[in-house]
C-alpha positions in Angstrom: 0.0 0.0 0.0 2.8 2.5 0.9 5.4 1.6 -1.7 3.3 3.1 -4.5 3.2 6.3 -2.5 7.0 6.5 -2.7 7.8 5.0 0.7 11.0 3.0 1.0 11.6 0.6 3.8 14.8 -0.4 5.5 13.7 -3.7 7.1 16.3 -5.1 9.5 14.3 -7.9 11.2 15.5 -9.7 14.3 12.7 -12.2 14.0 13.7 -15.9 13.9 11.4 -16.2 10.9 13.1 -13.4 8.9 14.7 -15.9 6.5 11.3 -16.6 4.9 10.9 -12.9 4.0 14.5 -12.0 3.3 14.5 -9.3 5.9 17.1 -10.6 8.4 19.1 -8.0 10.3 22.5 -8.4 8.7 24.5 -6.1 8.5 22.7 -4.5 11.5 25.3 -3.7 14.2 25.1 -3.7 18.0 21.6 -5.3 18.2 21.2 -9.1 17.9 18.3 -11.6 18.3 19.4 -12.0 21.9 19.6 -8.4 23.1 17.2 -6.7 20.6 13.9 -7.2 22.3 15.0 -5.5 25.5 18.3 -3.8 25.1 20.1 -2.5 28.2 21.0 1.2 28.6 24.5 0.4 27.6 23.4 -1.4 24.4 21.0 1.4 23.6 23.7 4.0 24.0 26.1 2.1 21.8 23.5 1.7 19.1 22.8 5.5 19.1 26.5 6.3 19.1 27.2 3.9 16.2 24.3 4.9 14.0 23.8 8.6 14.7 26.1 9.7 11.8 25.6 6.7 9.5 24.7 7.6 5.9 21.8 5.1 5.8 20.4 6.3 9.1 20.6 9.9 8.1 18.2 9.4 5.2 15.6 7.9 7.5 12.5 10.0 8.1 10.7 7.7 10.5 11.1 4.6 12.6 8.2 2.1 12.7 7.9 -0.5 15.5 5.4 -3.4 15.6 6.5 -6.3 17.6 7.5 -5.5 20.3 6.3 -1.9 20.5 8.9 -1.2 23.2 11.7 -1.4 20.7 10.9 2.1 19.6 12.4 3.3 22.9 15.7 2.7 21.2 15.0 5.3 18.5 13.9 8.2 20.8 17.4 9.9 20.8 17.4 10.2 17.0 14.7 12.9 16.9 12.8 11.5 14.0 9.2 10.6 13.6 8.3 7.4 15.6 5.3 5.2 14.4 4.4 2.5 16.9 1.8 0.0 15.8 1.1 -2.5 18.5 0.0 -5.9 17.2 -0.1 -7.7 20.6 -0.1 -6.7 24.3 2.5 -3.9 24.2 4.4 -4.8 27.3 6.1 -7.7 25.4 9.7 -7.9 26.6 8.9 -5.3 29.3 7.4 -7.7 31.8 9.2 -6.4 34.9 6.9 -3.9 36.5 9.6 -1.2 36.6 10.4 -1.6 32.9 6.7 -1.7 32.1 6.1 1.6 33.9 9.1 3.2 32.3 7.8 2.1 28.9 4.5 3.8 29.8 6.3 7.1 30.5 8.3 6.8 27.2 5.1 6.2 25.3 3.5 9.3 26.8 6.6 11.3 25.8 6.4 9.9 22.3 2.7 10.6 22.0 3.1 14.2 23.1 5.4 15.0 20.2 3.2 15.9 17.2 5.5 14.2 14.7 4.9 10.8 16.3 2.0 8.3 16.1 0.9 5.7 18.7 -1.3 3.1 17.0 -2.5 -0.5 17.2 -3.6 -2.8 14.4 -6.6 -3.9 16.4 -9.1 -2.3 18.8 -8.2 -4.6 21.7 -4.6 -3.4 21.9 -5.6 0.2 21.3 -8.0 0.0 24.3 -5.3 -1.9 26.3 -2.7 0.8 25.8 -5.2 3.5 26.7 -6.1 1.6 29.9 -2.5 1.7 31.1 -1.3 5.1 29.7 -4.4 7.3 28.9 -3.1 7.7 25.4 -5.7 8.0 22.6 -4.4 5.3 20.3 -4.9 5.4 16.5 -6.4 2.3 14.9 -4.3 1.2 11.9 -5.7 -2.1 10.8 -3.6 -4.6 8.8 -4.5 -4.8 5.1 -2.7 -8.1 4.3 -3.5 -7.7 0.6 -0.3 -9.6 -0.2 -2.2 -12.9 -0.4 -3.5 -12.0 -3.9 -6.2 -14.6 -3.4 -10.0 -14.4 -3.4 -12.7 -16.7 -2.1 -13.5 -19.4 -4.7 -15.4 -22.2 -3.2 -14.7 -25.6 -4.8 -14.5 -28.0 -1.9 -17.1 -29.3 0.6 -15.0 -29.5 3.8 -15.4 -26.8 6.5 -12.1 -26.1 8.1 -11.6 -25.9 11.9 -8.8 -23.5 12.7 -6.2 -24.6 15.2 -7.2 -24.4 18.9 -4.2 -23.9 21.2 -5.8 -25.2 24.5 -5.2 -29.0 24.1 -8.0 -30.2 26.5 -10.6 -27.9 25.0 -9.5 -28.9 21.5 -10.4 -32.5 22.4 -13.6 -31.5 24.0 -14.8 -29.4 21.1 -14.1 -32.2 18.6 -16.2 -34.5 20.7 -19.0 -32.0 20.9 -18.9 -31.5 17.1 -19.1 -35.2 16.5 -22.0 -35.7 18.9 -24.0 -32.8 17.4 -23.4 -34.0 13.8 -24.6 -37.5 14.7 -27.7 -36.3 16.5 -28.7 -34.0 13.6 -27.8 -36.7 11.0 -25.9 -34.1 9.1 -23.8 -36.5 7.1 -23.2 -34.0 4.3 -21.4 -31.7 6.6 -17.7 -32.5 7.1 -15.6 -30.5 9.5 -11.9 -31.1 9.2 -9.1 -29.6 11.4 -7.0 -27.4 9.2 -3.7 -28.9 10.2 -5.0 -32.4 9.5 -5.9 -31.7 5.9 -3.0 -29.3 5.3 0.4 -29.7 7.0 1.5 -26.7 5.0 -1.0 -24.7 3.1 -1.2 -21.9 0.6 -3.6 -19.1 0.7 -5.3 -20.6 -2.3 -5.9 -23.8 -0.4 -8.0 -22.0 2.2 -10.0 -20.0 -0.3 -11.5 -23.2 -1.8 -13.3 -24.2 1.4 -16.8 -22.9 2.1 -15.9 -21.4 5.5 -13.5 -21.6 8.4 -14.6 -22.2 12.0 -12.7 -20.5 14.8 -12.5 -20.9 18.5 -9.8 -18.2 19.0 -6.8 -18.5 21.2 -6.0 -14.8 20.7 -7.9 -11.6 20.3 -6.1 -10.6 17.1 -3.9 -12.7 14.8 -2.5 -12.1 11.4 -4.0 -15.2 9.9 -7.4 -13.9 10.7 -6.7 -10.6 8.8 -5.5 -12.7 5.9 -8.6 -14.9 5.8 -11.0 -12.0 6.1 -9.2 -10.0 3.4 -9.6 -13.1 1.1 -13.3 -12.8 1.8 -13.5 -16.3 3.3 -16.6 -16.7 5.5 -15.7 -17.1 9.1 -17.6 -18.6 12.0 -17.0 -17.7 15.7 -18.6 -18.4 19.0 -20.8 -15.5 20.2 -19.4 -13.2 22.8 -21.4 -14.9 25.6 -20.4 -18.4 24.4 -16.7 -17.6 24.2 -16.8 -15.8 27.5 -18.2 -19.0 29.1 -15.7 -21.2 27.3 -12.8 -19.1 28.5 -14.1 -19.0 32.1 -14.6 -22.8 32.2 -11.8 -24.0 29.9 -9.4 -21.1 29.3 -10.1 -21.3 25.6 -8.5 -17.9 24.7 -5.2 -19.0 26.3 -2.9 -16.5 24.6 -4.8 -13.4 25.6 -2.5 -12.5 28.5 1.2 -12.9 28.9 0.8 -14.9 32.1 -1.1 -17.5 30.2 1.5 -17.6 27.4 4.6 -17.6 29.7 3.4 -19.5 32.8 0.2 -21.3 31.8 -1.8 -19.7 34.5 -4.9 -17.4 34.3 -3.9 -14.2 36.2 -6.3 -12.4 38.5 -4.7 -8.9 37.9 -2.1 -7.0 36.0 1.4 -6.6 37.3 1.0 -2.8 37.3 -2.1 -0.6 37.9 -4.0 0.9 35.1 -5.0 4.6 35.2 -8.7 4.0 34.2 -10.6 3.4 37.4 -14.0 2.8 35.8 -12.8 -0.1 33.6 -12.1 -3.7 34.7 -8.5 -4.9 34.7 -7.8 -6.5 31.3 -5.5 -9.1 32.9 -8.1 -10.3 35.4 -8.8 -13.6 33.7 -10.7 -15.0 36.6 -13.5 -12.5 36.6 -16.3 -13.2 34.1 -17.3 -9.5 33.8 -13.8 -8.5 33.1 -13.3 -11.2 30.5 -16.5 -10.3 28.7 -15.8 -6.6 28.8 -12.4 -7.0 27.1 -13.2 -9.8 24.7 -15.8 -7.5 23.0 -12.8 -5.5 21.6 -11.5 -8.6 19.7 -11.2 -8.3 15.9 -13.9 -11.0 15.4 -16.4 -9.0 17.4 -15.6 -5.7 15.6 -15.7 -6.7 11.9 -19.1 -7.1 10.1 -20.3 -10.2 8.3 -18.7 -12.7 10.7 -21.2 -15.5 11.5 -21.7 -16.2 15.3 -23.0 -19.4 16.9 -24.6 -19.6 20.3 -23.9 -23.4 20.8 -22.5 -26.3 18.9 -26.0 -27.2 17.7 -26.4 -23.7 16.4 -23.1 -23.9 14.6 -24.2 -27.1 12.8 -27.5 -25.4 11.8 -25.6 -22.4 10.4 -23.3 -24.6 8.4 -26.4 -26.0 6.8 -28.4 -22.9 6.2 -25.9 -20.0 5.5 -25.4 -18.5 2.1 -21.7 -18.3 2.2 -21.3 -16.8 -1.3 -23.5 -13.9 -0.2 -21.5 -13.5 3.0 -18.2 -13.4 1.0 -19.6 -10.7 -1.4 -20.4 -8.6 1.6 -17.0 -9.1 3.1 -15.4 -8.1 -0.2 -17.4 -4.8 -0.2 -16.4 -4.1 3.4 -12.7 -4.8 2.6 -12.7 -2.3 -0.2 -14.0 0.3 2.3 -11.3 -0.7 4.8 -8.6 -0.2 2.1 -9.8 3.2 1.2 -10.0 4.4 4.8 -6.6 2.9 5.7 -5.0 4.6 2.7 -6.4 7.9 3.7 -5.0 7.5 7.3 -1.6 6.6 6.0 -1.5 9.5 3.6 -2.2 11.8 6.5 0.6 10.1 8.5 3.1 10.4 5.6 2.2 14.1 5.4 3.0 14.5 9.1 6.3 12.7 8.7 7.2 14.9 5.7 6.3 18.0 7.7 8.8 17.2 10.4 11.5 15.6 8.3 14.9 17.3 8.4 15.1 16.8 4.6 12.1 18.9 4.0 12.4 21.6 6.7 15.9 22.8 5.9 
């Protein structure tokens, strides 16, 4: 989307998966995969001293940080525009309460400078940052138009997306089998995605009538991709997912305590600043769980199909006009692209306004 507008990226990824995209950090100096997520003050100082007069660095107009958002602390001394787009809970790699609170102060400082942008690619993380910092966060959704694939139903199997809570995965499959037998819906076949495809292409997914999700996270890139391909998606209703999370911990990667330690926390490790909002990391309180789950991508986007029970899911698999749903998704995706392009054009104008190359 941005390259046609004249944007050039220097992508020096520290991700362990960077080889797949050809963006690995070589020849980046000072930072490594071991120290890059949470560099010490000494490493940060060395990075600035090494790069402050580098030719490549001096043509940079803005720094963009996604994952983790905290990496943009490293670029504050350079006095360029900083664009933070959180794609998960922003305290990633800043789990120590002192570091988390210091990150909050730095985010406030960044947000107060008009050349910078604090954003998230999903409403949940936008509200999450606001809860802990008071910052009004810009929503910059992920377009994911790189798939170059559109929905084209040719197969009969419904795909069941991976469920990351093992015990609930087993339970759900049993419930599905039981409901299918009771309703004698022999023409409906639900197949776990990873059982039919060990490795899949985007085109593979587009040929199935729909994908059933019981989400393990509130926002994941694969969901953006599937929605942008106009593939019909089915999710449990907010009430049902809340109940499944209370009883089984179904959304088991929503909080870092669940990811790192396998436990459902009862509170955050630091206090939020909003007193009239439940703690997003209280995963033992049903009201808190329901309040925060409503910000998930799949409860914000239109034309997603919700089921209130397993029997209701089977009924909707039989009766839904998936081609019609896909057409509505396509129309909405076109609107998203237009709105997102408008937002990015405004951001690029802001970057240009404060760039040293254009203000001299």
